[in-house]
Each structure stands twice: as C-alpha cells, then as structure tokens.
C-alpha positions, -999 to 999 in steps of 0.1 A, spaced: 466 110 -525 430 115 -515 404 123 -541 375 114 -563 376 109 -601 354 97 -629 362 63 -643 356 47 -677 319 52 -684 292 76 -670 281 67 -636 314 50 -626 339 65 -602 372 59 -585 384 71 -551 420 78 -543 424 65 -508 440 36 -489 416 8 -482 429 -1 -448 403 22 -433 366 16 -431 346 22 -463 317 42 -448 294 46 -477 288 10 -486 289 -3 -450 315 -30 -456 345 -40 -435 375 -63 -441 366 -64 -478 397 -59 -500 382 -37 -527 399 -21 -556 399 16 -557 373 16 -584 341 15 -563 321 -4 -590 346 -33 -590 361 -58 -567 395 -76 -569 402 -101 -597 421 -130 -581 430 -162 -599 406 -189 -609 379 -198 -584 390 -228 -563 374 -262 -566 378 -267 -528 374 -241 -501 406 -221 -496 422 -218 -461 426 -185 -442 463 -185 -449 463 -195 -486 435 -175 -502 416 -151 -479 406 -129 -508 382 -156 -521 359 -150 -491 337 -120 -486 331 -105 -452 301 -81 -452 297 -57 -423 268 -63 -400 252 -28 -405 224 -35 -430 193 -22 -412 168 -47 -428 153 -55 -394 117 -51 -408 122 -84 -427 133 -104 -397 116 -135 -388 84 -129 -367 90 -91 -370 117 -92 -342 148 -71 -345 178 -95 -345 210 -88 -325 230 -95 -357 214 -84 -390 228 -115 -408 209 -138 -385 171 -143 -386 170 -117 -414 161 -122 -451 189 -114 -476 191 -119 -514 220 -140 -528 229 -144 -564 259 -161 -580 265 -158 -617 291 -172 -642 296 -153 -674 317 -168 -702 322 -163 -740 318 -192 -764 350 -209 -774 360 -198 -809 371 -233 -821 353 -258 -799 315 -263 -803 294 -260 -771 325 -250 -751 333 -217 -733 364 -198 -725 373 -191 -688 349 -164 -675 339 -143 -645 322 -154 -613 302 -127 -595 286 -129 -560 258 -104 -554 243 -99 -519 212 -78 -516 216 -66 -551 252 -54 -548 283 -69 -563 303 -82 -533 327 -107 -550 343 -109 -584 366 -136 -598 381 -129 -632 392 -156 -657 377 -184 -635 379 -219 -649 345 -234 -641 337 -270 -651 309 -282 -629 302 -319 -630 271 -330 -650 244 -352 -636 240 -337 -601 207 -323 -586 208 -288 -573 207 -289 -535 192 -259 -516 202 -257 -480 227 -287 -480 257 -300 -497 256 -328 -524 255 -354 -496 226 -339 -478 248 -327 -449 261 -292 -439 225 -281 -438 212 -246 -434 191 -236 -404 167 -210 -417 143 -206 -446 144 -200 -484 122 -183 -510 120 -172 -546 147 -195 -562 156 -186 -598 179 -206 -621 191 -192 -654 213 -206 -682 230 -172 -686 248 -147 -664 225 -120 -653 237 -84 -655 239 -62 -624 207 -44 -631 189 -77 -636 200 -89 -602 188 -55 -588 154 -62 -604 152 -96 -586 162 -80 -554 137 -52 -558 160 -22 -560 149 -14 -596 115 -17 -612 115 -33 -647 121 -23 -674 153 -4 -666 161 30 -681 193 51 -684 179 75 -658 189 70 -621 164 55 -598 144 78 -575 164 67 -544 199 58 -555 218 29 -539 247 38 -516 273 25 -541 271 42 -575 270 17 -604 270 23 -641 234 29 -654 220 3 -678 221 10 -715 192 28 -731 180 -3 -750 193 -36 -737 192 -59 -766 204 -92 -752 177 -97 -726 140 -97 -730 119 -74 -709 106 -90 -677 72 -107 -681 53 -131 -658 87 -144 -645 117 -122 -650 137 -130 -682 117 -161 -689 135 -169 -721 168 -176 -702 149 -190 -672 155 -227 -665 133 -230 -634 115 -208 -608 104 -218 -573 81 -192 -556 74 -216 -527 37 -209 -530 18 -225 -501 51 -240 -490 53 -262 -521 84 -269 -542 66 -266 -576 84 -252 -606 62 -222 -617 81 -220 -650 70 -240 -681 98 -266 -675 79 -281 -645 110 -294 -627 94 -299 -593 116 -303 -562 116 -327 -533 125 -323 -496 146 -347 -476 159 -353 -441 182 -379 -425 163 -408 -410 187 -405 -380 199 -370 -376 235 -366 -365 243 -402 -376 269 -404 -404 256 -419 -436 220 -420 -424 194 -430 -449 176 -400 -464 138 -400 -462 111 -377 -477 104 -347 -455 75 -322 -452 86 -286 -452 69 -261 -429 55 -229 -445 70 -199 -429 66 -161 -432 84 -148 -463 106 -118 -466 77 -97 -479 56 -104 -448 27 -127 -438 12 -125 -473 42 -142 -488 52 -178 -489 85 -194 -480 97 -228 -467 115 -234 -434 147 -255 -435 154 -269 -400 160 -302 -383 185 -311 -411 159 -308 -438 169 -296 -473 156 -293 -509 167 -313 -539 159 -299 -574 161 -325 -602 191 -330 -625 172 -314 -654 176 -281 -636 214 -283 -636 218 -299 -671 220 -265 -689 242 -249 -662 268 -277 -658 303 -279 -674 316 -245 -684 282 -231 -694 271 -196 -682 246 -196 -653 229 -176 -625 214 -190 -593 195 -165 -572 174 -169 -541 162 -153 -509 175 -169 -477 170 -164 -440 197 -179 -418 183 -184 -383 214 -199 -368 248 -191 -383 271 -221 -386 304 -222 -405 303 -241 -438 265 -244 -441 254 -245 -477 230 -220 -492 232 -241 -525 255 -266 -541 257 -290 -570 283 -310 -590 308 -335 -577 338 -332 -554 373 -335 -567 389 -357 -580 356 -370 -596 346 -335 -606 340 -299 -595 314 -281 -574 295 -249 -578 278 -233 -548 276 -208 -520 283 -214 -483 286 -195 -450 320 -190 -436 332 -185 -401 312 -155 -387 279 -139 -397 282 -119 -429 311 -139 -443 306 -162 -473 326 -185 -497 319 -193 -533 328 -227 -547 
C-alpha cells in the first residue's frame, strides 16, 4: 500500500510505504523508522557497552547530511559537511515511572535522543542504572580520553525527562510558553501539539524549567560557572602529555569561541585534548535509575569515531555508563 492516515491523537500521522526508500520530508537516510512518523523503533534495553555493527545496528542513528544550518558554522564559513564545523543541539532524556513497591526506585523506562529539536532515537523499556559518584564529563569519556574536537555551549542538566516540546524550546523551535496551536512555521516532521495546559512542568522563567533544573552552564565569557542556584561550577582539564597513555591530567584554560548565535554569544572551545568536568553533585540526582535530561549545543570541528559529547558513570562490570558519542561517519551517533 501507499497512503497517509491519521494516527492516535490530533497532529499525529502514519504513512503506508516501505522504508527502504529515502524519507524526503525529514531529510534522513539509513534510519530505520516505524511507519508512524512521530515515533522511532523500540528495540530492547539500551546497551551498557557500544554495540557492534553486526549485533545491534538499530541502536545507532545516522542522520542525513542535508541540514542547511551553514549560517551557524564556525567563523561564518559554509562547511563541506553540515555535521562538521556546524552547531547542532543534542539532548538525551530518560523517562521512568516510580516503582510501585520500592521506595526511590523506578521501573524500566524510555531513552530518547533529540537532535536539533527532533526525536531521532527511541529505546523503549530500557533498563538504566548509571553508577553513582561520577562527575559529568563534557567532551571526553570518564577517563579524560576520547575527546571531542570542537566547542560546546548552553549545557542544561535536569532531574526529569523533558517532553518533546520542551526540547524544542531549548533548541529554539518554539517560543515559551507553548500552546495547542501550531507554530507559525511548522517543522518538517509533524508532531503532536502540546496540551492546552501542561500541568507537570512550570512555565519557563529565567532558566527554562528551573524547578527541575540541576545545573545550567551558559559559558558566559568562556567560564564554566553554574548560572543556576545550585552553583556547581565546572573545571577544565587536559593531559600533561597528550597522546601518552595514562598521562597526568592538569588544569586547562578554555578558549572563548564564537557561539551558535553569533559573535554576541559565548561558547568554549574544546581542542588539544581539553575537556570539561562537572562535579559529582550534578550527577547525584540523575544517577541510578532516576529520570534525567542532558541537553547542550555542540560544534564538532573534526569528526572522529567514538568521540564523547558527554559521559558519566562507570564501565562494566563496576557499573554502567550514560552518554552520547559520535560513531563512524559524520551524522551518526550512539547512545550509552
């Protein structure tokens, strides 16, 4: 068959078509989507270690390189690949319901990856149990390696799973507060409109959704100060001897760079193996099986396989990790 139908709630649709052809309207390729355009597949629990190409290719997301966001490229230059030297917004959320019998425990929940405000990956009934006591590393793995060559800006950490429209607010697609009416310029992929009166989330104030906000890093003047009331300031590090295994980490100075909103904005450059460490107090309310959201803007200047956008926790068998990394070619990502 070939057709278009309504699906579940107003604003949600399903297409009757085989997905072995290019999906033109959302500019994605090699993404195994369900036929419901507002949803992605629901594979088994999210892995604690990165799956291989042959064992679990569905846990990666390959995004087509056709996003024409060249006006946000570093130094105003149009990159040859829009995933390189271009700002993009990344957000990973984990939503879980409280356990009915065990206090302060949660049932298996859903992990969602958003890129530039759109849902690009969805893992249903994921068992997440991130190890407690780890700092949050931005631009590196928990050992300070696998560093990201680029820049970061506007890091938000929440102790709840943001809804799709809230991620869109952070990305800038919608202007808060949301309404049931469609936006003036609809996004390419139709999504269900938010409810008339969201009751579970406060309206955005100085910092979006501050009552669920753990920490917020606007990178003002190139600093790693927490602008939220928690005051969990970050630190920058680099290896004393780059490219030497187990090199001692020393304090680093981060260079201020042009932000995704132009010269008037602030961002910090991550190069020469430098990375950011946010204190353990930031991850305390988002460890174990607790709900969470980590959102940030990042610019990847040189695409390298397995570079970390963020990561925290401990590796198996001592524990589990939670994070986002690059994978293989530009536009492909893996969620831990």
